[in-house]
C-alpha positions as CSV (number, residue, x, y, z in Angstrom):
1,M,78.9,118.0,103.5
2,A,78.7,114.8,101.4
3,I,76.2,112.1,102.4
4,S,76.2,108.5,100.9
5,D,74.3,105.3,101.5
6,V,77.6,103.5,101.3
7,L,81.1,105.0,101.4
8,I,83.8,102.9,99.9
9,V,87.4,103.8,100.9
10,G,89.7,102.5,98.3
11,G,89.3,102.5,94.5
12,G,91.1,99.4,93.4
13,V,89.5,96.3,91.8
14,I,88.0,95.3,95.2
15,G,86.4,98.7,95.9
16,L,85.2,99.1,92.3
17,S,83.7,95.6,92.2
18,I,81.8,96.2,95.5
19,A,80.5,99.5,94.2
20,R,79.2,97.9,91.0
21,E,77.5,95.1,93.0
22,L,75.9,97.5,95.4
23,H,74.5,99.5,92.5
24,R,73.2,96.4,90.9
25,K,71.4,95.6,94.2
26,G,69.7,98.9,94.2
27,V,71.9,101.1,96.3
28,S,71.6,104.6,94.8
29,Q,74.1,106.8,96.6
30,I,77.6,105.3,96.5
31,T,80.9,107.2,96.9
32,I,84.4,105.9,96.4
33,L,87.3,107.7,98.0
34,E,90.7,106.9,96.5
35,R,94.0,108.2,98.0
36,V,95.7,108.5,94.6
37,S,94.2,107.5,91.2
38,I,91.5,104.9,90.6
39,G,93.0,101.4,90.2
40,R,96.6,102.5,89.9
41,E,98.0,100.5,92.9
42,A,98.1,96.7,93.2
43,S,95.2,96.1,90.8
44,Y,97.0,97.9,87.9
45,A,100.3,96.1,88.6
46,A,98.9,92.6,88.7
47,A,99.2,89.8,86.1
48,G,95.5,89.0,86.0
49,M,95.9,85.3,86.5
50,L,92.8,83.3,87.7
51,A,94.7,80.2,88.9
52,P,93.1,78.7,92.1
53,N,94.5,75.2,91.1
54,A,98.0,76.1,90.0
55,E,98.6,78.4,92.9
56,N,97.3,76.4,95.9
57,D,98.9,73.4,97.5
58,T,96.1,72.4,99.8
59,H,92.3,71.9,99.5
60,D,91.0,74.2,102.2
61,D,88.5,77.0,102.7
62,F,90.8,79.5,100.9
63,Y,91.0,77.2,97.9
64,D,87.2,76.9,97.9
65,L,86.8,80.7,98.0
66,C,89.3,81.1,95.1
67,S,87.6,78.4,93.1
68,A,84.2,79.9,93.6
69,S,85.3,83.3,92.5
70,C,87.1,81.9,89.4
71,S,83.9,80.2,88.4
72,M,82.1,83.6,88.5
73,Y,84.3,85.1,85.8
74,P,82.6,84.0,82.6
75,E,79.4,85.7,83.7
76,F,81.2,88.6,85.3
77,A,83.1,89.3,82.0
78,A,80.0,88.9,79.8
79,E,78.0,91.3,82.1
80,L,80.7,93.9,82.0
81,L,80.9,93.8,78.3
82,D,77.2,94.3,78.0
83,E,77.2,97.1,80.7
84,T,80.3,99.0,79.5
85,G,81.3,97.8,76.1
86,V,84.7,96.9,77.5
87,D,86.1,93.4,76.8
88,I,88.2,92.4,79.8
89,E,89.8,89.6,77.7
90,L,89.0,86.6,79.7
91,E,91.2,83.9,78.3
92,R,90.1,80.4,79.1
93,S,92.8,78.2,77.3
94,G,94.1,76.9,80.6
95,T,97.4,77.0,82.5
96,L,100.6,74.9,82.4
97,Y,102.8,74.1,85.4
98,L,106.2,72.9,84.4
99,S,109.0,70.8,85.8
100,F,112.7,71.2,84.8
101,N,114.5,69.1,87.3
102,E,114.1,66.1,89.7
103,E,113.1,68.3,92.6
104,D,110.5,70.1,90.5
105,S,109.1,66.7,89.4
106,S,108.9,65.5,92.9
107,V,106.8,68.5,93.9
108,L,104.7,68.3,90.7
109,N,103.9,64.6,91.2
110,R,102.8,65.1,94.9
111,R,100.6,67.9,93.8
112,Y,99.1,65.9,91.0
113,L,98.2,63.0,93.4
114,W,96.3,65.1,95.9
115,Q,94.6,67.2,93.4
116,R,93.4,64.2,91.4
117,E,92.0,62.7,94.6
118,A,90.4,66.0,95.5
119,G,88.6,66.1,92.1
120,V,90.6,69.0,90.6
121,A,90.6,69.2,86.8
122,V,94.2,68.5,86.1
123,E,96.1,66.5,83.5
124,H,99.6,65.1,83.8
125,L,101.5,65.6,80.6
126,S,104.8,64.2,79.3
127,A,107.5,66.5,77.9
128,E,106.3,65.7,74.4
129,E,102.7,66.4,75.2
130,T,103.7,69.7,76.9
131,L,105.6,70.8,73.8
132,E,102.6,69.9,71.6
133,L,100.5,72.4,73.6
134,E,103.1,75.1,73.8
135,S,105.9,74.7,71.2
136,F,108.0,77.7,72.6
137,V,108.4,76.0,76.0
138,S,112.0,75.0,76.7
139,P,113.0,71.6,75.3
140,D,114.5,71.0,78.8
141,V,111.0,70.6,80.3
142,R,110.6,67.1,81.9
143,E,106.8,67.0,82.4
144,S,103.9,69.3,83.3
145,L,100.5,69.7,84.8
146,F,97.7,71.2,82.7
147,Y,94.8,73.0,84.4
148,P,92.0,73.7,82.0
149,D,90.0,75.7,84.5
150,D,92.8,78.2,85.4
151,W,92.5,81.2,83.2
152,Q,93.6,84.9,83.0
153,V,92.1,88.3,82.4
154,E,93.5,91.6,81.3
155,N,93.5,93.3,84.7
156,R,93.9,96.8,83.3
157,K,90.9,96.4,81.0
158,L,89.0,95.0,84.0
159,L,89.8,98.2,85.9
160,T,88.7,100.3,82.9
161,A,85.4,98.4,82.7
162,L,84.6,98.8,86.4
163,W,85.6,102.5,86.3
164,R,83.3,103.0,83.2
165,Y,80.4,101.2,85.0
166,A,80.8,103.6,87.9
167,K,80.8,106.7,85.6
168,L,77.8,105.5,83.6
169,N,75.8,104.8,86.7
170,G,76.3,107.8,88.8
171,I,78.7,106.3,91.4
172,E,80.7,109.2,92.8
173,I,84.5,108.9,92.6
174,R,86.8,111.2,94.5
175,E,90.5,110.7,93.6
176,Q,93.4,112.3,95.4
177,T,91.3,112.0,98.6
178,E,93.0,110.2,101.4
179,V,91.1,109.0,104.4
180,R,93.0,108.6,107.7
181,S,90.1,108.6,110.2
182,L,86.6,107.2,110.5
183,I,84.2,109.0,112.8
184,T,81.6,107.4,114.9
185,G,78.3,108.2,116.7
186,N,75.8,106.1,118.6
187,G,78.0,103.0,118.2
188,K,78.2,103.3,114.4
189,V,80.7,104.6,111.9
190,I,78.9,107.7,110.5
191,G,81.6,109.1,108.2
192,A,85.2,109.6,107.2
193,K,87.5,112.6,107.5
194,T,89.9,113.7,104.8
195,S,92.3,116.6,104.9
196,G,89.7,118.9,103.5
197,E,86.2,117.4,103.8
198,T,84.0,115.1,105.9
199,F,82.0,112.4,104.2
200,F,78.9,111.1,106.0
201,T,77.4,107.7,105.3
202,G,75.0,104.9,106.2
203,S,77.6,102.1,105.8
204,T,81.4,102.1,105.2
205,V,83.6,99.6,103.5
206,L,87.4,99.7,103.8
207,A,88.9,98.3,100.6
208,T,92.2,100.1,101.3
209,G,94.7,97.3,100.5
210,A,98.2,97.8,101.8
211,W,97.2,101.1,103.4
212,T,94.5,99.6,105.7
213,S,96.5,99.8,108.9
214,F,96.8,103.5,108.6
215,I,93.1,104.0,109.0
216,K,91.9,105.0,112.5
217,I,88.5,104.9,114.1
218,D,88.2,107.9,116.5
219,D,92.1,108.0,116.7
220,V,92.4,104.2,117.4
221,P,93.9,102.1,114.6
222,V,91.5,99.7,112.9
223,P,92.1,96.1,114.2
224,V,93.4,94.9,110.8
225,N,97.1,94.3,110.3
226,V,98.2,94.6,106.7
227,K,101.6,95.4,105.2
228,P,102.8,96.0,101.7
229,I,104.8,93.4,99.7
230,R,106.4,94.7,96.5
231,G,106.0,92.8,93.3
232,Q,108.0,93.7,90.3
233,M,107.1,92.5,86.8
234,I,108.4,93.0,83.2
235,S,107.0,92.5,79.8
236,F,108.4,91.6,76.3
237,H,106.7,92.1,72.9
238,P,108.0,89.3,70.6
239,P,107.6,89.6,66.9
240,Q,105.0,86.8,66.9
241,Q,102.4,85.4,69.2
242,M,104.3,82.7,71.1
243,F,101.9,81.3,73.8
244,S,98.2,80.8,74.3
245,K,98.4,79.7,77.9
246,V,99.7,81.0,81.2
247,V,102.9,79.0,82.0
248,F,104.3,78.5,85.5
249,S,107.5,77.1,86.8
250,P,108.5,76.9,90.4
251,R,110.6,80.0,89.9
252,G,108.3,82.3,88.0
253,Y,105.6,82.5,85.3
254,I,104.8,84.0,82.0
255,V,101.4,85.4,80.9
256,P,100.6,86.0,77.2
257,R,98.4,88.8,76.3
258,M,96.1,89.0,73.3
259,D,98.1,92.0,71.9
260,G,101.2,89.8,71.7
261,R,102.9,90.9,74.9
262,V,104.4,88.4,77.3
263,L,104.5,89.3,81.0
264,S,107.0,87.8,83.4
265,G,106.6,87.8,87.1
266,A,106.9,88.3,89.9
267,T,109.1,89.3,92.8
268,V,107.9,89.2,96.4
269,E,109.9,91.7,98.4
270,D,109.4,93.1,101.9
271,T,110.5,96.7,101.2
272,G,107.9,98.7,102.9
273,F,106.1,101.3,100.7
274,D,108.9,101.5,98.2
275,R,107.4,100.9,94.8
276,S,110.5,101.4,92.8
277,T,111.9,98.9,90.3
278,T,115.4,97.6,90.4
279,E,118.0,96.2,87.9
280,D,118.3,93.0,90.0
281,G,114.6,92.5,89.9
282,A,114.5,92.8,86.1
283,R,117.5,90.4,85.9
284,Q,115.8,87.8,88.0
285,L,112.5,88.1,86.0
286,V,114.4,87.6,82.8
287,M,116.0,84.5,84.2
288,A,112.7,83.1,85.2
289,A,111.1,83.8,81.9
290,T,113.9,82.4,79.8
291,E,114.0,79.2,81.8
292,I,110.4,78.7,80.6
293,A,110.9,80.0,77.1
294,P,114.5,80.4,75.9
295,S,113.2,82.3,72.8
296,L,112.5,85.3,75.0
297,A,116.3,85.7,75.6
298,G,117.6,88.9,74.0
299,L,114.3,90.6,73.6
300,D,114.0,94.1,74.9
301,I,112.0,94.7,78.1
302,V,109.2,97.0,77.0
303,E,107.8,97.7,80.4
304,H,109.1,97.2,84.0
305,W,106.7,98.0,86.8
306,A,106.0,97.3,90.5
307,G,103.0,97.2,92.8
308,L,102.4,96.8,96.5
309,R,100.3,93.8,97.4
310,P,98.4,93.9,100.7
311,F,99.6,91.1,102.9
312,G,97.7,89.9,106.0
313,V,97.8,86.7,108.0
314,G,99.3,83.9,105.9
315,G,98.4,85.8,102.8
316,L,94.7,85.3,103.5
317,P,92.1,88.0,102.9
318,V,90.2,89.9,105.7
319,L,86.5,90.1,105.0
320,G,83.4,91.2,106.9
321,E,82.2,93.4,109.8
322,M,84.4,95.7,111.8
323,P,84.2,94.5,115.4
324,G,81.8,96.7,117.4
325,Y,80.4,98.5,114.3
326,A,77.6,96.7,112.5
327,N,77.6,99.2,109.6
328,A,81.4,99.1,108.9
329,F,83.1,96.4,106.8
330,V,86.5,95.5,105.6
331,A,87.6,93.8,102.3
332,T,91.3,93.8,102.3
333,A,94.6,91.8,102.4
334,H,93.9,90.0,99.2
335,F,97.7,89.8,98.6
336,R,98.3,87.9,95.3
337,N,94.7,87.3,94.6
338,G,92.9,90.6,94.3
339,I,91.9,90.2,90.7
340,L,90.8,86.6,91.2
341,L,88.8,87.3,94.4
342,A,87.1,90.5,93.2
343,P,83.7,88.9,92.1
344,V,83.2,86.8,95.2
345,T,84.4,89.5,97.6
346,A,81.8,91.9,96.1
347,K,79.1,89.3,96.3
348,L,79.8,88.5,100.0
349,I,80.2,92.1,101.2
350,C,77.1,93.3,99.3
351,E,74.9,90.5,100.5
352,K,75.9,91.4,104.0
353,I,75.2,95.1,103.6
354,V,72.1,95.0,101.5
355,D,70.4,91.7,102.4
356,E,71.9,91.1,105.8
357,V,72.9,87.7,104.6
358,S,76.1,86.3,106.0
359,S,78.4,83.6,104.7
360,K,80.8,81.1,106.3
361,Y,83.6,82.9,104.6
362,L,82.9,86.1,106.5
363,D,83.5,84.1,109.7
364,I,86.5,82.2,108.4
365,F,88.2,85.3,107.1
366,G,86.7,87.9,109.4
367,V,88.6,90.4,111.5
368,E,88.2,88.3,114.6
369,S,88.8,84.9,113.0
370,K,91.2,82.4,114.7
371,A,93.8,83.2,112.0
372,S,93.8,86.9,112.9
373,S,94.6,86.1,116.5
374,K,97.8,84.5,115.3
375,F,98.9,87.5,113.3
376,S,101.9,88.4,115.5
377,V,103.3,84.9,115.1
378,L,102.8,84.5,111.4
379,F,103.7,87.9,110.3
380,V,107.4,87.4,111.0
381,L,107.5,84.9,108.1
382,V,108.0,87.9,105.8
383,P,110.2,88.4,103.8
384,F,109.4,85.6,101.5
385,L,111.5,83.9,98.9
386,F,112.3,86.2,96.0
387,F,109.7,84.6,93.7
388,S,106.2,83.6,94.2
389,F,103.1,83.6,92.1
390,S,101.0,86.7,91.6
391,G,97.4,87.3,90.5
C-alpha cells in the first residue's frame, strides 16, 4: 500500500510543474501516476510558444491568466537551470504576426487598434520593416505586428528539466500506471485505484489532460468534460539558421529552434484518440510554412508528429476544487496553452493545497464556473478549422 501527502494523476508538464511547486513549498511525499510515459503526450508534441498577445483576440480573464504565466517564465527558466542544470532555451526575441492579403490586413489592423488601447506591447511594422527583422519572410508580406513580450521555450527540454527535478528531489514517479477510479471515505478522496495497486493520499490532483473524462469517483464520472483534439506538426532542418523569432500567419506558424530546426504547425482535428499522422496533414503544414518562408520549399521533413490537446469549454482550462471534495483538485483542459500556463497553474493549485489561499482564477475557471454550465452548447463547435495556433 502506497501513501502520499499529494497524489498527482498525470505526468505531463502540468502535473510535473505542480509536483515541483509542491516540493518547493515543503510537501515531502509526492507521487505522480502516469498512464504511459512521463511527458510523452500533449506536452511533448507542443511547439512551446509563449504567445498570450499573438494568440488572443480579446482582453479578458483568460488573456490576463496567460499574460501572468508568461511573465513568470524568466524566473521559472532560471530556477530550473539552477536546480537541474537543464537549459530550457527560453527565447525572448519576440513574435511576428504577418499579413499576406487584404483580409489578413483588415484583421491585423483591428487587432492592433484594440491591443494598443489595452496597453499591449505591440508594434505595427511595414513590409520593409518586417523584412529587416526577418529577411527570410516572404517578400509577399504586406505588413506585420511585432510582439516583443511573446516568446518561446523548448518544451521537450522543459519536460526533461521537470522530470530531473522530480528525480533529484525524491518525487515518486510511476509510469505505465493508469488510474480509472478515485476512492472516497468520509467525504474525501482518499486514494486512487489502478489495475494492480491502490494509492492512498491526503490530497489528489487530476492533471490528466485529454483523458480526464475517463476518471471516475466511486464509479461516477468526474464532472469535467474534456475531449482530445489532434494537432499535427512537422519540422525542417535548413542548412543555416533562418529565423530568430516565432512567425505567425493566419494559416499557421513557424518556430525556430536554437539547434537550427524550424517547426511548422499546427492542425486542429477532431479525430478522437487517434494520434496518427497523415500525408494531408503534412501537405497542409508545408503550405502554411512556405507561405511564410518560401525558402523552406523543397526541404525534407525531418520529423512529423502529433499530439492530443485536452479541449474543454471554449478551449478554457479547468482549475480548482472538485465539487464536494475539499481535498481533490483538477488542473486540466489547457488545450493549446499547456506549456504557457504551466507556471501559473502550479502556483494557483499549490497555494490552494498548501496555504489554503484561493484565487479569482480558481472561481472563473473552476469546475462549477458559469462557463462549465454551458458545456453542452459550446462543445458542438468542434471540429474547428484545420489550422489554429498551438502552444
